[in-house]
N, CA, C and O atoms as a GROMACS GRO file, in nm:
protein
  588
    1MET      N    1   5.238   2.776  -4.647
    1MET     CA    2   5.182   2.658  -4.584
    1MET      C    3   5.231   2.648  -4.440
    1MET      O    4   5.336   2.700  -4.404
    2LYS      N    5   5.152   2.580  -4.360
    2LYS     CA    6   5.183   2.566  -4.219
    2LYS      C    7   5.298   2.469  -4.196
    2LYS      O    8   5.318   2.376  -4.274
    3ALA      N    9   5.371   2.491  -4.090
    3ALA     CA   10   5.478   2.399  -4.051
    3ALA      C   11   5.415   2.281  -3.979
    3ALA      O   12   5.333   2.298  -3.889
    4ILE      N   13   5.454   2.161  -4.017
    4ILE     CA   14   5.406   2.041  -3.952
    4ILE      C   15   5.524   1.948  -3.927
    4ILE      O   16   5.628   1.960  -3.992
    5GLN      N   17   5.506   1.858  -3.834
    5GLN     CA   18   5.612   1.764  -3.800
    5GLN      C   19   5.572   1.626  -3.853
    5GLN      O   20   5.464   1.577  -3.824
    6SER      N   21   5.660   1.566  -3.929
    6SER     CA   22   5.632   1.435  -3.987
    6SER      C   23   5.734   1.334  -3.939
    6SER      O   24   5.853   1.363  -3.925
    7GLU      N   25   5.685   1.215  -3.914
    7GLU     CA   26   5.772   1.105  -3.873
    7GLU      C   27   5.729   0.980  -3.946
    7GLU      O   28   5.612   0.964  -3.982
    8ALA      N   29   5.824   0.892  -3.967
    8ALA     CA   30   5.790   0.761  -4.019
    8ALA      C   31   5.728   0.684  -3.903
    8ALA      O   32   5.799   0.628  -3.820
    9SER      N   33   5.597   0.683  -3.900
    9SER     CA   34   5.518   0.610  -3.802
    9SER      C   35   5.530   0.659  -3.660
    9SER      O   36   5.486   0.589  -3.569
   10GLY      N   37   5.588   0.774  -3.635
   10GLY     CA   38   5.599   0.823  -3.498
   10GLY      C   39   5.694   0.740  -3.416
   10GLY      O   40   5.782   0.794  -3.347
   11ARG      N   41   5.679   0.615  -3.421
   11ARG     CA   42   5.768   0.513  -3.366
   11ARG      C   43   5.786   0.415  -3.480
   11ARG      O   44   5.716   0.424  -3.581
   12SER      N   45   5.876   0.322  -3.466
   12SER     CA   46   5.898   0.234  -3.581
   12SER      C   47   5.776   0.148  -3.608
   12SER      O   48   5.707   0.106  -3.515
   13ALA      N   49   5.749   0.123  -3.734
   13ALA     CA   50   5.636   0.040  -3.772
   13ALA      C   51   5.645  -0.097  -3.709
   13ALA      O   52   5.543  -0.154  -3.669
   14SER      N   53   5.765  -0.152  -3.698
   14SER     CA   54   5.780  -0.285  -3.642
   14SER      C   55   5.744  -0.287  -3.493
   14SER      O   56   5.703  -0.390  -3.442
   15GLU      N   57   5.760  -0.174  -3.424
   15GLU     CA   58   5.718  -0.166  -3.284
   15GLU      C   59   5.567  -0.177  -3.272
   15GLU      O   60   5.516  -0.227  -3.172
   16HIS      N   61   5.496  -0.130  -3.372
   16HIS     CA   62   5.350  -0.124  -3.364
   16HIS      C   63   5.281  -0.251  -3.404
   16HIS      O   64   5.182  -0.289  -3.342
   17ARG      N   65   5.329  -0.317  -3.505
   17ARG     CA   66   5.252  -0.429  -3.556
   17ARG      C   67   5.336  -0.551  -3.590
   17ARG      O   68   5.287  -0.645  -3.653
   18GLY      N   69   5.460  -0.552  -3.549
   18GLY     CA   70   5.543  -0.669  -3.572
   18GLY      C   71   5.589  -0.685  -3.715
   18GLY      O   72   5.648  -0.787  -3.749
   19THR      N   73   5.563  -0.586  -3.799
   19THR     CA   74   5.608  -0.591  -3.937
   19THR      C   75   5.668  -0.457  -3.972
   19THR      O   76   5.659  -0.362  -3.894
   20SER      N   77   5.729  -0.449  -4.085
   20SER     CA   78   5.790  -0.324  -4.127
   20SER      C   79   5.716  -0.268  -4.247
   20SER      O   80   5.675  -0.343  -4.335
   21SER      N   81   5.700  -0.136  -4.251
   21SER     CA   82   5.638  -0.074  -4.368
   21SER      C   83   5.728  -0.088  -4.491
   21SER      O   84   5.684  -0.065  -4.603
   22VAL      N   85   5.854  -0.126  -4.469
   22VAL     CA   86   5.945  -0.149  -4.581
   22VAL      C   87   5.892  -0.262  -4.667
   22VAL      O   88   5.923  -0.269  -4.786
   23GLY      N   89   5.813  -0.352  -4.607
   23GLY     CA   90   5.760  -0.467  -4.678
   23GLY      C   91   5.651  -0.434  -4.779
   23GLY      O   92   5.607  -0.522  -4.852
   24LEU      N   93   5.606  -0.309  -4.785
   24LEU     CA   94   5.505  -0.272  -4.882
   24LEU      C   95   5.562  -0.282  -5.022
   24LEU      O   96   5.669  -0.229  -5.051
   25ARG      N   97   5.491  -0.350  -5.108
   25ARG     CA   98   5.537  -0.364  -5.246
   25ARG      C   99   5.495  -0.239  -5.325
   25ARG      O  100   5.397  -0.173  -5.291
   26HIS      N  101   5.569  -0.209  -5.429
   26HIS     CA  102   5.532  -0.096  -5.513
   26HIS      C  103   5.406  -0.133  -5.591
   26HIS      O  104   5.398  -0.240  -5.650
   27ARG      N  105   5.311  -0.046  -5.589
   27ARG     CA  106   5.184  -0.069  -5.658
   27ARG      C  107   5.184  -0.003  -5.794
   27ARG      O  108   5.243   0.103  -5.814
   28SER      N  109   5.118  -0.068  -5.887
   28SER     CA  110   5.104  -0.009  -6.019
   28SER      C  111   4.975   0.071  -6.031
   28SER      O  112   4.957   0.146  -6.128
   29GLY      N  113   4.884   0.056  -5.936
   29GLY     CA  114   4.757   0.126  -5.941
   29GLY      C  115   4.770   0.274  -5.904
   29GLY      O  116   4.878   0.323  -5.873
   30ARG      N  117   4.656   0.342  -5.907
   30ARG     CA  118   4.656   0.486  -5.881
   30ARG      C  119   4.691   0.520  -5.737
   30ARG      O  120   4.763   0.617  -5.713
   31LEU      N  121   4.643   0.442  -5.642
   31LEU     CA  122   4.670   0.471  -5.501
   31LEU      C  123   4.809   0.424  -5.463
   31LEU      O  124   4.840   0.305  -5.471
   32GLN      N  125   4.892   0.518  -5.422
   32GLN     CA  126   5.027   0.487  -5.376
   32GLN      C  127   5.045   0.515  -5.228
   32GLN      O  128   5.103   0.435  -5.155
   33LYS      N  129   4.994   0.630  -5.182
   33LYS     CA  130   5.005   0.671  -5.042
   33LYS      C  131   4.882   0.754  -5.008
   33LYS      O  132   4.853   0.854  -5.073
   34VAL      N  133   4.810   0.710  -4.904
   34VAL     CA  134   4.684   0.775  -4.867
   34VAL      C  135   4.699   0.847  -4.734
   34VAL      O  136   4.738   0.788  -4.634
   35LEU      N  137   4.666   0.976  -4.735
   35LEU     CA  138   4.661   1.057  -4.613
   35LEU      C  139   4.523   1.038  -4.553
   35LEU      O  140   4.422   1.070  -4.616
   36VAL      N  141   4.516   0.988  -4.431
   36VAL     CA  142   4.390   0.962  -4.364
   36VAL      C  143   4.362   1.078  -4.268
   36VAL      O  144   4.432   1.096  -4.168
   37VAL      N  145   4.259   1.155  -4.300
   37VAL     CA  146   4.224   1.273  -4.221
   37VAL      C  147   4.104   1.237  -4.134
   37VAL      O  148   3.994   1.290  -4.151
   38ASN      N  149   4.127   1.147  -4.042
   38ASN     CA  150   4.028   1.108  -3.945
   38ASN      C  151   4.102   1.048  -3.828
   38ASN      O  152   4.225   1.044  -3.827
   39ARG      N  153   4.030   1.000  -3.729
   39ARG     CA  154   4.094   0.953  -3.608
   39ARG      C  155   4.018   0.833  -3.552
   39ARG      O  156   3.911   0.798  -3.603
   40GLY      N  157   4.072   0.773  -3.450
   40GLY     CA  158   4.004   0.666  -3.380
   40GLY      C  159   3.988   0.539  -3.461
   40GLY      O  160   4.069   0.508  -3.548
   41GLU      N  161   3.882   0.467  -3.430
   41GLU     CA  162   3.859   0.334  -3.490
   41GLU      C  163   3.842   0.341  -3.641
   41GLU      O  164   3.888   0.252  -3.712
   42ILE      N  165   3.776   0.445  -3.692
   42ILE     CA  166   3.759   0.459  -3.837
   42ILE      C  167   3.895   0.462  -3.905
   42ILE      O  168   3.918   0.390  -4.002
   43ALA      N  169   3.984   0.545  -3.855
   43ALA     CA  170   4.118   0.555  -3.914
   43ALA      C  171   4.195   0.424  -3.898
   43ALA      O  172   4.259   0.379  -3.993
   44ARG      N  173   4.190   0.364  -3.781
   44ARG     CA  174   4.264   0.240  -3.756
   44ARG      C  175   4.222   0.131  -3.854
   44ARG      O  176   4.308   0.063  -3.911
   45ARG      N  177   4.095   0.115  -3.873
   45ARG     CA  178   4.046   0.012  -3.967
   45ARG      C  179   4.091   0.042  -4.110
   45ARG      O  180   4.124  -0.050  -4.186
   46PHE      N  181   4.093   0.169  -4.146
   46PHE     CA  182   4.136   0.204  -4.281
   46PHE      C  183   4.285   0.178  -4.299
   46PHE      O  184   4.328   0.135  -4.406
   47PHE      N  185   4.366   0.202  -4.196
   47PHE     CA  186   4.509   0.170  -4.203
   47PHE      C  187   4.528   0.020  -4.229
   47PHE      O  188   4.613  -0.018  -4.310
   48PHE      N  189   4.451  -0.063  -4.162
   48PHE     CA  190   4.460  -0.208  -4.182
   48PHE      C  191   4.422  -0.245  -4.325
   48PHE      O  192   4.488  -0.327  -4.388
   49ALA      N  193   4.314  -0.185  -4.376
   49ALA     CA  194   4.270  -0.214  -4.512
   49ALA      C  195   4.376  -0.173  -4.614
   49ALA      O  196   4.403  -0.246  -4.709
   50LEU      N  197   4.435  -0.056  -4.594
   50LEU     CA  198   4.541  -0.010  -4.685
   50LEU      C  199   4.660  -0.105  -4.681
   50LEU      O  200   4.717  -0.138  -4.784
   51LYS      N  201   4.697  -0.148  -4.562
   51LYS     CA  202   4.810  -0.240  -4.547
   51LYS      C  203   4.783  -0.370  -4.622
   51LYS      O  204   4.872  -0.422  -4.690
   52GLU      N  205   4.662  -0.423  -4.610
   52GLU     CA  206   4.626  -0.546  -4.681
   52GLU      C  207   4.640  -0.531  -4.832
   52GLU      O  208   4.673  -0.627  -4.901
   53GLU      N  209   4.617  -0.412  -4.882
   53GLU     CA  210   4.626  -0.386  -5.026
   53GLU      C  211   4.765  -0.341  -5.069
   53GLU      O  212   4.788  -0.317  -5.188
   54GLY      N  213   4.856  -0.328  -4.975
   54GLY     CA  214   4.992  -0.286  -5.008
   54GLY      C  215   5.004  -0.138  -5.036
   54GLY      O  216   5.094  -0.095  -5.108
   55ILE      N  217   4.915  -0.059  -4.979
   55ILE     CA  218   4.914   0.085  -5.000
   55ILE      C  219   4.966   0.155  -4.874
   55ILE      O  220   4.919   0.127  -4.764
   56ALA      N  221   5.061   0.244  -4.891
   56ALA     CA  222   5.117   0.317  -4.777
   56ALA      C  223   5.013   0.413  -4.720
   56ALA      O  224   4.929   0.466  -4.792
   57SER      N  225   5.020   0.433  -4.588
   57SER     CA  226   4.923   0.520  -4.521
   57SER      C  227   4.994   0.626  -4.439
   57SER      O  228   5.105   0.606  -4.390
   58VAL      N  229   4.925   0.739  -4.425
   58VAL     CA  230   4.974   0.850  -4.344
   58VAL      C  231   4.862   0.892  -4.250
   58VAL      O  232   4.750   0.916  -4.294
   59ALA      N  233   4.893   0.902  -4.121
   59ALA     CA  234   4.798   0.952  -4.022
   59ALA      C  235   4.828   1.098  -3.994
   59ALA      O  236   4.945   1.136  -3.979
   60VAL      N  237   4.724   1.180  -3.986
   60VAL     CA  238   4.741   1.314  -3.933
   60VAL      C  239   4.694   1.309  -3.789
   60VAL      O  240   4.584   1.261  -3.760
   61VAL      N  241   4.777   1.359  -3.698
   61VAL     CA  242   4.751   1.345  -3.554
   61VAL      C  243   4.765   1.482  -3.488
   61VAL      O  244   4.864   1.552  -3.508
   62THR      N  245   4.665   1.518  -3.409
   62THR     CA  246   4.671   1.643  -3.334
   62THR      C  247   4.731   1.620  -3.196
   62THR      O  248   4.739   1.506  -3.149
   63ASP      N  249   4.771   1.727  -3.132
   63ASP     CA  250   4.830   1.717  -2.998
   63ASP      C  251   4.742   1.642  -2.900
   63ASP      O  252   4.793   1.559  -2.825
   64PRO      N  253   4.609   1.667  -2.895
   64PRO     CA  254   4.526   1.594  -2.800
   64PRO      C  255   4.525   1.442  -2.824
   64PRO      O  256   4.495   1.365  -2.733
   65ASP      N  257   4.558   1.398  -2.946
   65ASP     CA  258   4.555   1.255  -2.980
   65ASP      C  259   4.690   1.186  -2.965
   65ASP      O  260   4.698   1.064  -2.985
   66ARG      N  261   4.794   1.257  -2.931
   66ARG     CA  262   4.929   1.198  -2.926
   66ARG      C  263   4.939   1.078  -2.832
   66ARG      O  264   5.018   0.987  -2.858
   67GLU      N  265   4.862   1.076  -2.726
   67GLU     CA  266   4.871   0.967  -2.629
   67GLU      C  267   4.782   0.849  -2.665
   67GLU      O  268   4.781   0.748  -2.594
   68GLN      N  269   4.708   0.857  -2.774
   68GLN     CA  270   4.622   0.748  -2.815
   68GLN      C  271   4.700   0.649  -2.902
   68GLN      O  272   4.814   0.675  -2.940
   69THR      N  273   4.638   0.536  -2.932
   69THR     CA  274   4.710   0.431  -3.005
   69THR      C  275   4.659   0.406  -3.146
   69THR      O  276   4.724   0.332  -3.220
   70TRP      N  277   4.547   0.463  -3.186
   70TRP     CA  278   4.487   0.430  -3.315
   70TRP      C  279   4.581   0.457  -3.431
   70TRP      O  280   4.576   0.384  -3.530
   71TYR      N  281   4.664   0.558  -3.424
   71TYR     CA  282   4.749   0.596  -3.538
   71TYR      C  283   4.877   0.514  -3.548
   71TYR      O  284   4.952   0.528  -3.644
   72GLN      N  285   4.902   0.430  -3.452
   72GLN     CA  286   5.024   0.349  -3.454
   72GLN      C  287   5.025   0.249  -3.569
   72GLN      O  288   5.129   0.190  -3.600
   73PHE      N  289   4.913   0.229  -3.631
   73PHE     CA  290   4.905   0.133  -3.740
   73PHE      C  291   4.930   0.197  -3.877
   73PHE      O  292   4.929   0.128  -3.979
   74ALA      N  293   4.952   0.328  -3.879
   74ALA     CA  294   4.985   0.398  -4.004
   74ALA      C  295   5.134   0.379  -4.033
   74ALA      O  296   5.214   0.356  -3.943
   75ASP      N  297   5.169   0.388  -4.160
   75ASP     CA  298   5.310   0.378  -4.200
   75ASP      C  299   5.386   0.505  -4.171
   75ASP      O  300   5.508   0.502  -4.152
   76GLN      N  301   5.316   0.617  -4.167
   76GLN     CA  302   5.379   0.746  -4.143
   76GLN      C  303   5.281   0.832  -4.063
   76GLN      O  304   5.160   0.819  -4.077
   77VAL      N  305   5.336   0.919  -3.979
   77VAL     CA  306   5.254   1.006  -3.896
   77VAL      C  307   5.295   1.151  -3.919
   77VAL      O  308   5.414   1.182  -3.925
   78VAL      N  309   5.196   1.238  -3.932
   78VAL     CA  310   5.220   1.382  -3.941
   78VAL      C  311   5.148   1.446  -3.824
   78VAL      O  312   5.026   1.434  -3.810
   79TYR      N  313   5.224   1.515  -3.740
   79TYR     CA  314   5.166   1.585  -3.626
   79TYR      C  315   5.125   1.724  -3.672
   79TYR      O  316   5.206   1.800  -3.726
   80ILE      N  317   4.997   1.757  -3.649
   80ILE     CA  318   4.944   1.882  -3.702
   80ILE      C  319   4.902   1.982  -3.594
   80ILE      O  320   4.838   2.082  -3.624
   81GLY      N  321   4.939   1.955  -3.470
   81GLY     CA  322   4.916   2.053  -3.364
   81GLY      C  323   4.776   2.051  -3.307
   81GLY      O  324   4.725   1.946  -3.267
   82ASN      N  325   4.713   2.166  -3.302
   82ASN     CA  326   4.584   2.189  -3.240
   82ASN      C  327   4.475   2.095  -3.294
   82ASN      O  328   4.476   2.060  -3.412
   83GLY      N  329   4.382   2.056  -3.207
   83GLY     CA  330   4.272   1.968  -3.246
   83GLY      C  331   4.186   2.022  -3.358
   83GLY      O  332   4.126   1.945  -3.433
   84ARG      N  333   4.178   2.153  -3.371
   84ARG     CA  334   4.099   2.214  -3.479
   84ARG      C  335   4.164   2.194  -3.616
   84ARG      O  336   4.100   2.219  -3.718
   85ASN      N  337   4.288   2.152  -3.619
   85ASN     CA  338   4.359   2.141  -3.746
   85ASN      C  339   4.312   2.027  -3.835
   85ASN      O  340   4.351   2.020  -3.952
   86TYR      N  341   4.230   1.937  -3.782
   86TYR     CA  342   4.172   1.834  -3.870
   86TYR      C  343   4.089   1.897  -3.980
   86TYR      O  344   4.074   1.838  -4.087
   87THR      N  345   4.036   2.015  -3.957
   87THR     CA  346   3.956   2.083  -4.058
   87THR      C  347   4.023   2.207  -4.115
   87THR      O  348   3.960   2.283  -4.189
   88ASP      N  349   4.148   2.229  -4.083
   88ASP     CA  350   4.221   2.346  -4.133
   88ASP      C  351   4.284   2.312  -4.268
   88ASP      O  352   4.381   2.237  -4.276
   89VAL      N  353   4.228   2.368  -4.372
   89VAL     CA  354   4.268   2.334  -4.508
   89VAL      C  355   4.417   2.354  -4.533
   89VAL      O  356   4.482   2.262  -4.584
   90PRO      N  357   4.477   2.469  -4.500
   90PRO     CA  358   4.621   2.486  -4.524
   90PRO      C  359   4.706   2.379  -4.453
   90PRO      O  360   4.808   2.335  -4.506
   91THR      N  361   4.664   2.339  -4.333
   91THR     CA  362   4.739   2.237  -4.259
   91THR      C  363   4.733   2.103  -4.330
   91THR      O  364   4.835   2.034  -4.343
   92ILE      N  365   4.615   2.066  -4.377
   92ILE     CA  366   4.600   1.937  -4.446
   92ILE      C  367   4.674   1.939  -4.580
   92ILE      O  368   4.735   1.840  -4.618
   93LEU      N  369   4.667   2.051  -4.651
   93LEU     CA  370   4.742   2.061  -4.778
   93LEU      C  371   4.892   2.053  -4.753
   93LEU      O  372   4.965   1.994  -4.833
   94ALA      N  373   4.939   2.111  -4.643
   94ALA     CA  374   5.082   2.100  -4.608
   94ALA      C  375   5.119   1.955  -4.578
   94ALA      O  376   5.228   1.911  -4.612
   95ALA      N  377   5.029   1.883  -4.514
   95ALA     CA  378   5.054   1.741  -4.485
   95ALA      C  379   5.062   1.660  -4.614
   95ALA      O  380   5.145   1.570  -4.627
   96ILE      N  381   4.976   1.691  -4.709
   96ILE     CA  382   4.980   1.624  -4.840
   96ILE      C  383   5.115   1.652  -4.907
   96ILE      O  384   5.180   1.561  -4.957
   97GLU      N  385   5.153   1.778  -4.906
   97GLU     CA  386   5.279   1.819  -4.970
   97GLU      C  387   5.399   1.752  -4.904
   97GLU      O  388   5.486   1.698  -4.973
   98SER      N  389   5.405   1.755  -4.772
   98SER     CA  390   5.523   1.705  -4.702
   98SER      C  391   5.538   1.553  -4.708
   98SER      O  392   5.648   1.501  -4.697
   99THR      N  393   5.428   1.483  -4.726
   99THR     CA  394   5.433   1.336  -4.727
   99THR      C  395   5.434   1.277  -4.867
   99THR      O  396   5.468   1.160  -4.885
  100GLY      N  397   5.396   1.356  -4.966
  100GLY     CA  398   5.386   1.303  -5.102
  100GLY      C  399   5.264   1.215  -5.122
  100GLY      O  400   5.260   1.137  -5.217
  101ALA      N  401   5.166   1.226  -5.034
  101ALA     CA  402   5.043   1.146  -5.049
  101ALA      C  403   4.976   1.179  -5.182
  101ALA      O  404   4.976   1.294  -5.226
  102ASN      N  405   4.919   1.076  -5.245
  102ASN     CA  406   4.850   1.102  -5.370
  102ASN      C  407   4.700   1.076  -5.359
  102ASN      O  408   4.628   1.070  -5.459
  103ALA      N  409   4.653   1.059  -5.235
  103ALA     CA  410   4.510   1.045  -5.210
  103ALA      C  411   4.481   1.090  -5.068
  103ALA      O  412   4.566   1.082  -4.979
  104VAL      N  413   4.356   1.137  -5.047
  104VAL     CA  414   4.311   1.180  -4.916
  104VAL      C  415   4.182   1.106  -4.884
  104VAL      O  416   4.085   1.111  -4.960
  105TYR      N  417   4.182   1.037  -4.769
  105TYR     CA  418   4.063   0.969  -4.720
  105TYR      C  419   4.010   1.046  -4.600
  105TYR      O  420   4.078   1.055  -4.498
  106PRO      N  421   3.888   1.104  -4.611
  106PRO     CA  422   3.837   1.185  -4.501
  106PRO      C  423   3.761   1.108  -4.395
  106PRO      O  424   3.729   1.164  -4.290
  107GLY      N  425   3.730   0.980  -4.419
  107GLY     CA  426   3.647   0.908  -4.322
  107GLY      C  427   3.510   0.972  -4.318
  107GLY      O  428   3.448   0.994  -4.422
  108TYR      N  429   3.462   1.001  -4.198
  108TYR     CA  430   3.336   1.075  -4.186
  108TYR      C  431   3.360   1.195  -4.097
  108TYR      O  432   3.456   1.199  -4.020
  109GLY      N  433   3.272   1.295  -4.109
  109GLY     CA  434   3.294   1.418  -4.034
  109GLY      C  435   3.412   1.495  -4.092
  109GLY      O  436   3.450   1.473  -4.207
  110PHE      N  437   3.468   1.584  -4.013
  110PHE     CA  438   3.583   1.664  -4.054
  110PHE      C  439   3.568   1.713  -4.197
  110PHE      O  440   3.481   1.795  -4.225
  111LEU      N  441   3.652   1.664  -4.288
  111LEU     CA  442   3.654   1.715  -4.426
  111LEU      C  443   3.563   1.639  -4.521
  111LEU      O  444   3.550   1.678  -4.637
  112SER      N  445   3.500   1.533  -4.475
  112SER     CA  446   3.420   1.450  -4.565
  112SER      C  447   3.298   1.521  -4.619
  112SER      O  448   3.240   1.478  -4.719
  113GLU      N  449   3.258   1.630  -4.556
  113GLU     CA  450   3.140   1.704  -4.599
  113GLU      C  451   3.172   1.849  -4.634
  113GLU      O  452   3.082   1.932  -4.643
  114ASP      N  453   3.299   1.879  -4.655
  114ASP     CA  454   3.341   2.018  -4.677
  114ASP      C  455   3.380   2.040  -4.823
  114ASP      O  456   3.492   2.010  -4.865
  115TYR      N  457   3.286   2.093  -4.900
  115TYR     CA  458   3.313   2.116  -5.042
  115TYR      C  459   3.429   2.215  -5.062
  115TYR      O  460   3.499   2.209  -5.162
  116ARG      N  461   3.448   2.306  -4.964
  116ARG     CA  462   3.558   2.402  -4.976
  116ARG      C  463   3.693   2.331  -4.974
  116ARG      O  464   3.786   2.374  -5.044
  117PHE      N  465   3.705   2.224  -4.896
  117PHE     CA  466   3.830   2.149  -4.896
  117PHE      C  467   3.853   2.084  -5.032
  117PHE      O  468   3.964   2.090  -5.085
  118VAL      N  469   3.750   2.024  -5.087
  118VAL     CA  470   3.765   1.958  -5.218
  118VAL      C  471   3.804   2.059  -5.324
  118VAL      O  472   3.890   2.031  -5.408
  119GLU      N  473   3.743   2.176  -5.322
  119GLU     CA  474   3.779   2.282  -5.417
  119GLU      C  475   3.922   2.329  -5.395
  119GLU      O  476   3.996   2.352  -5.491
  120SER      N  477   3.962   2.342  -5.269
  120SER     CA  478   4.101   2.383  -5.238
  120SER      C  479   4.200   2.278  -5.282
  120SER      O  480   4.309   2.311  -5.330
  121LEU      N  481   4.164   2.151  -5.267
  121LEU     CA  482   4.251   2.043  -5.313
  121LEU      C  483   4.266   2.046  -5.465
  121LEU      O  484   4.375   2.027  -5.517
  122ASP      N  485   4.157   2.071  -5.534
  122ASP     CA  486   4.164   2.084  -5.681
  122ASP      C  487   4.256   2.199  -5.721
  122ASP      O  488   4.338   2.184  -5.812
  123THR      N  489   4.243   2.313  -5.654
  123THR     CA  490   4.328   2.428  -5.683
  123THR      C  491   4.474   2.396  -5.655
  123THR      O  492   4.562   2.429  -5.734
  124TYR      N  493   4.499   2.332  -5.541
  124TYR     CA  494   4.636   2.290  -5.505
  124TYR      C  495   4.695   2.200  -5.614
  124TYR      O  496   4.810   2.217  -5.654
  125CYS      N  497   4.616   2.104  -5.660
  125CYS     CA  498   4.665   2.010  -5.762
  125CYS      C  499   4.701   2.082  -5.892
  125CYS      O  500   4.804   2.054  -5.952
  126LYS      N  501   4.616   2.174  -5.935
  126LYS     CA  502   4.643   2.250  -6.058
  126LYS      C  503   4.766   2.338  -6.042
  126LYS      O  504   4.850   2.345  -6.132
  127LYS      N  505   4.776   2.405  -5.929
  127LYS     CA  506   4.888   2.496  -5.904
  127LYS      C  507   5.021   2.423  -5.894
  127LYS      O  508   5.125   2.476  -5.935
  128ASN      N  509   5.019   2.302  -5.839
  128ASN     CA  510   5.142   2.227  -5.815
  128ASN      C  511   5.164   2.109  -5.909
  128ASN      O  512   5.252   2.027  -5.887
  129ALA      N  513   5.083   2.101  -6.014
  129ALA     CA  514   5.092   1.991  -6.111
  129ALA      C  515   5.093   1.855  -6.040
  129ALA      O  516   5.176   1.769  -6.069
  130ARG      N  517   4.999   1.839  -5.948
  130ARG     CA  518   4.985   1.714  -5.872
  130ARG      C  519   4.850   1.652  -5.904
  130ARG      O  520   4.756   1.721  -5.943
  131ASP      N  521   4.841   1.523  -5.888
  131ASP     CA  522   4.715   1.451  -5.904
  131ASP      C  523   4.686   1.381  -5.772
  131ASP      O  524   4.732   1.270  -5.748
  132VAL      N  525   4.610   1.448  -5.685
  132VAL     CA  526   4.575   1.393  -5.554
  132VAL      C  527   4.426   1.364  -5.554
  132VAL      O  528   4.344   1.453  -5.574
  133LEU      N  529   4.393   1.239  -5.532
  133LEU     CA  530   4.255   1.193  -5.534
  133LEU      C  531   4.187   1.218  -5.400
  133LEU      O  532   4.242   1.182  -5.295
  134PHE      N  533   4.069   1.280  -5.401
  134PHE     CA  534   3.987   1.291  -5.281
  134PHE      C  535   3.894   1.171  -5.282
  134PHE      O  536   3.816   1.153  -5.375
  135MET      N  537   3.902   1.089  -5.180
  135MET     CA  538   3.824   0.966  -5.174
  135MET      C  539   3.687   0.993  -5.113
  135MET      O  540   3.655   0.949  -5.002
  136GLY      N  541   3.608   1.068  -5.188
  136GLY     CA  542   3.474   1.106  -5.147
  136GLY      C  543   3.405   1.175  -5.262
  136GLY      O  544   3.460   1.179  -5.373
  137PRO      N  545   3.287   1.230  -5.239
  137PRO     CA  546   3.215   1.296  -5.348
  137PRO      C  547   3.284   1.424  -5.391
  137PRO      O  548   3.361   1.485  -5.317
  138ASP      N  549   3.254   1.464  -5.514
  138ASP     CA  550   3.313   1.590  -5.561
  138ASP      C  551   3.238   1.709  -5.499
  138ASP      O  552   3.131   1.693  -5.442
  139ALA      N  553   3.297   1.825  -5.513
  139ALA     CA  554   3.245   1.946  -5.449
  139ALA      C  555   3.103   1.978  -5.495
  139ALA      O  556   3.020   2.022  -5.414
  140GLY      N  557   3.074   1.957  -5.622
  140GLY     CA  558   2.940   1.987  -5.674
  140GLY      C  559   2.833   1.903  -5.607
  140GLY      O  560   2.726   1.955  -5.574
  141ILE      N  561   2.859   1.777  -5.586
  141ILE     CA  562   2.763   1.690  -5.518
  141ILE      C  563   2.746   1.735  -5.373
  141ILE      O  564   2.635   1.740  -5.322
  142MET      N  565   2.858   1.766  -5.308
  142MET     CA  566   2.850   1.812  -5.169
  142MET      C  567   2.765   1.937  -5.157
  142MET      O  568   2.686   1.951  -5.063
  143ARG      N  569   2.779   2.027  -5.251
  143ARG     CA  570   2.700   2.151  -5.249
  143ARG      C  571   2.551   2.120  -5.262
  143ARG      O  572   2.468   2.180  -5.194
  144ARG      N  573   2.517   2.025  -5.352
  144ARG     CA  574   2.376   1.993  -5.376
  144ARG      C  575   2.308   1.924  -5.258
  144ARG      O  576   2.189   1.943  -5.236
  145VAL      N  577   2.382   1.844  -5.183
  145VAL     CA  578   2.318   1.768  -5.074
  145VAL      C  579   2.340   1.829  -4.936
  145VAL      O  580   2.285   1.779  -4.838
  146SER      N  581   2.417   1.936  -4.927
  146SER     CA  582   2.442   1.996  -4.795
  146SER      C  583   2.320   2.072  -4.745
  146SER      O  584   2.232   2.110  -4.822
  147ASN      N  585   2.318   2.092  -4.614
  147ASN     CA  586   2.205   2.166  -4.554
  147ASN      C  587   2.242   2.312  -4.548
  147ASN      O  588   2.164   2.394  -4.501
   0.00000   0.00000   0.00000
């Protein structure tokens, strides 16, 4: 797996939103920590929604996005290097592994339409005895509706 750099929110959560991610309550539901594989306003809004539900969030951030602010609302940040890494399956699987995320939200674009990623995630889960939810259609549906 690829080497990635992970930080608790890149900067402290309290610096970003006046609250601490420590305040997240333990959830009994399936979603515990969601890796958000998207950027910009879509990701920012999803971080807010997760926070409202008490679900921890992880942003994956590429080097070109480091100077932006959208990811400051995530509880944890994983720096994945090159801008192409948003669609690099080994990089995203390494981010899942290093953060302990149990769900992946693709937003739109990037991995949201890539059946190969969903299949790779299934293989990763079987190989590592993990249960990581892909928050999108399954690979079979993606294959049927793709161009």
